[in-house]
C-alpha positions as a Markdown table, in Angstrom:
| # | Residue | x | y | z |
|---|---|---|---|---|
| 1 | Ile | 14.7 | -44.1 | 70.2 |
| 2 | Lys | 14.4 | -44.8 | 73.9 |
| 3 | Asn | 11.3 | -43.4 | 75.7 |
| 4 | Gly | 9.8 | -42.1 | 72.4 |
| 5 | Gln | 12.2 | -39.1 | 72.3 |
| 6 | Glu | 13.5 | -38.0 | 69.0 |
| 7 | Pro | 17.1 | -37.0 | 68.4 |
| 8 | Ile | 18.0 | -33.8 | 66.7 |
| 9 | Thr | 18.3 | -35.2 | 63.2 |
| 10 | Thr | 19.2 | -33.4 | 59.9 |
| 11 | Leu | 19.3 | -35.1 | 56.6 |
| 12 | His | 22.4 | -33.9 | 54.8 |
| 13 | Gly | 22.3 | -35.9 | 51.6 |
| 14 | Gly | 21.7 | -39.2 | 49.9 |
| 15 | Ala | 21.7 | -41.2 | 46.7 |
| 16 | Phe | 18.8 | -42.6 | 44.9 |
| 17 | Ser | 18.1 | -45.6 | 42.6 |
| 18 | Glu | 16.5 | -45.1 | 39.2 |
| 19 | Asp | 13.1 | -45.7 | 40.7 |
| 20 | Met | 13.9 | -42.9 | 43.3 |
| 21 | Lys | 14.2 | -45.2 | 46.3 |
| 22 | Pro | 17.0 | -44.1 | 48.6 |
| 23 | Lys | 20.2 | -46.1 | 48.4 |
| 24 | Ser | 22.0 | -44.1 | 51.1 |
| 25 | Lys | 21.2 | -41.5 | 53.7 |
| 26 | Val | 23.5 | -39.3 | 55.8 |
| 27 | Tyr | 22.3 | -37.9 | 59.2 |
| 28 | Ala | 23.8 | -35.8 | 61.9 |
| 29 | Asn | 22.3 | -36.7 | 65.2 |
| 30 | Ala | 22.6 | -35.2 | 68.7 |
| 31 | Leu | 21.5 | -37.4 | 71.7 |
| 32 | Leu | 21.4 | -36.5 | 75.4 |
| 33 | Glu | 20.7 | -39.4 | 77.8 |
| 34 | Gln | 19.0 | -41.2 | 75.0 |
| 35 | Ser | 19.7 | -44.3 | 73.0 |
| 36 | Phe | 19.0 | -45.9 | 69.7 |
| 37 | Asn | 17.1 | -49.1 | 70.4 |
| 38 | Tyr | 19.1 | -52.4 | 70.3 |
| 39 | His | 18.2 | -53.6 | 66.8 |
| 40 | Thr | 19.2 | -55.2 | 63.5 |
| 41 | His | 18.6 | -54.5 | 59.9 |
| 42 | Thr | 18.0 | -57.0 | 57.1 |
| 43 | Asn | 18.7 | -54.8 | 54.0 |
| 44 | Arg | 21.1 | -52.1 | 55.1 |
| 45 | Ser | 24.4 | -51.4 | 56.7 |
| 46 | Glu | 25.2 | -48.4 | 59.0 |
| 47 | His | 28.3 | -46.5 | 59.7 |
| 48 | Trp | 28.5 | -44.2 | 62.8 |
| 49 | Thr | 31.2 | -41.6 | 63.5 |
| 50 | Val | 31.2 | -39.9 | 66.9 |
| 51 | Thr | 32.0 | -36.2 | 66.6 |
| 52 | Ala | 31.4 | -35.0 | 70.2 |
| 53 | Gly | 30.5 | -36.4 | 73.6 |
| 54 | Gln | 30.7 | -39.7 | 75.3 |
| 55 | Gly | 28.5 | -42.8 | 75.3 |
| 56 | Arg | 28.4 | -46.5 | 74.9 |
| 57 | Ile | 27.9 | -48.7 | 71.9 |
| 58 | Ile | 26.7 | -52.3 | 72.0 |
| 59 | Ile | 27.5 | -54.6 | 69.1 |
| 60 | Glu | 26.4 | -58.2 | 69.4 |
| 61 | Gly | 26.1 | -57.8 | 73.2 |
| 62 | Val | 29.6 | -56.4 | 73.7 |
| 63 | Ala | 29.7 | -52.9 | 75.2 |
| 64 | Asn | 32.4 | -50.3 | 74.4 |
| 65 | Ala | 32.9 | -46.7 | 75.4 |
| 66 | Val | 32.7 | -44.2 | 72.5 |
| 67 | Arg | 34.3 | -40.8 | 72.2 |
| 68 | Pro | 35.0 | -38.3 | 69.5 |
| 69 | Gly | 36.8 | -39.8 | 66.5 |
| 70 | Asp | 35.5 | -43.3 | 67.1 |
| 71 | Ser | 33.8 | -45.0 | 64.0 |
| 72 | Tyr | 31.8 | -48.2 | 63.8 |
| 73 | Ser | 30.5 | -50.1 | 60.8 |
| 74 | Val | 27.6 | -52.4 | 61.2 |
| 75 | Lys | 26.6 | -54.9 | 58.5 |
| 76 | Pro | 23.0 | -56.2 | 58.0 |
| 77 | Gly | 22.0 | -58.7 | 60.6 |
| 78 | Val | 24.3 | -57.4 | 63.3 |
| 79 | Lys | 22.7 | -56.4 | 66.6 |
| 80 | His | 23.7 | -52.9 | 67.7 |
| 81 | Ala | 22.7 | -49.8 | 69.7 |
| 82 | Ile | 24.3 | -46.6 | 71.1 |
| 83 | Tyr | 23.6 | -44.7 | 74.3 |
| 84 | Ala | 24.6 | -41.1 | 75.1 |
| 85 | Glu | 26.1 | -40.5 | 78.5 |
| 86 | Thr | 26.7 | -36.8 | 77.7 |
| 87 | Glu | 25.4 | -34.9 | 74.7 |
| 88 | Leu | 26.6 | -37.2 | 72.0 |
| 89 | Arg | 26.9 | -36.1 | 68.4 |
| 90 | Leu | 27.4 | -38.5 | 65.6 |
| 91 | Ile | 27.2 | -38.8 | 61.8 |
| 92 | Glu | 25.2 | -41.8 | 60.7 |
| 93 | Val | 25.5 | -43.1 | 57.1 |
| 94 | Gln | 22.9 | -45.7 | 56.0 |
| 95 | Leu | 23.6 | -47.8 | 52.9 |
| 96 | Gly | 21.3 | -50.4 | 51.3 |
| 97 | Glu | 18.2 | -51.4 | 49.4 |
| 98 | Asp | 15.7 | -50.6 | 52.2 |
| 99 | Leu | 16.3 | -47.5 | 54.3 |
| 100 | Ser | 12.8 | -47.4 | 55.7 |
| 101 | Glu | 11.5 | -48.0 | 59.3 |
| 102 | Asp | 10.3 | -51.4 | 58.0 |
| 103 | Asp | 13.9 | -52.6 | 58.0 |
| 104 | Ile | 14.4 | -52.2 | 61.8 |
| 105 | Asn | 14.0 | -55.3 | 64.0 |
| 106 | Arg | 13.9 | -53.9 | 67.5 |
| 107 | Leu | 15.3 | -56.1 | 70.3 |
| 108 | Asp | 15.2 | -56.0 | 74.1 |
| 109 | Trp | 18.1 | -54.4 | 75.9 |
| 110 | Asp | 18.7 | -53.3 | 79.5 |
| 111 | Trp | 21.1 | -50.4 | 79.6 |
| 112 | Ser | 21.2 | -50.4 | 83.4 |
| 113 | Thr | 23.5 | -53.4 | 83.4 |
| 114 | Tyr | 26.1 | -51.3 | 81.5 |
| 115 | Gly | 25.9 | -48.1 | 83.6 |
């Protein structure tokens, strides 16, 4: 999260492997003038569905406006981030073998060039 701020995050559910490692997680997030860092994952995919607000998503360096109803799927290894221009609410689903913070490779990104 940009500037060390945390989104309002609620874990709604998930599935676990036989050894009780999470295989999927579902979050509801609310961001206001915040962003998820530009990053990749090695062992998980993510799916984001915007339920309210407006913002911008970056996938592999390409920026797109987001609004309610938009959905994006990101496979492992794909660079991605999202920025809230208004209060942005989204549902995030994570699927994979490693859903920990250890599977986040943070990258540099300058949001000011897309504002």
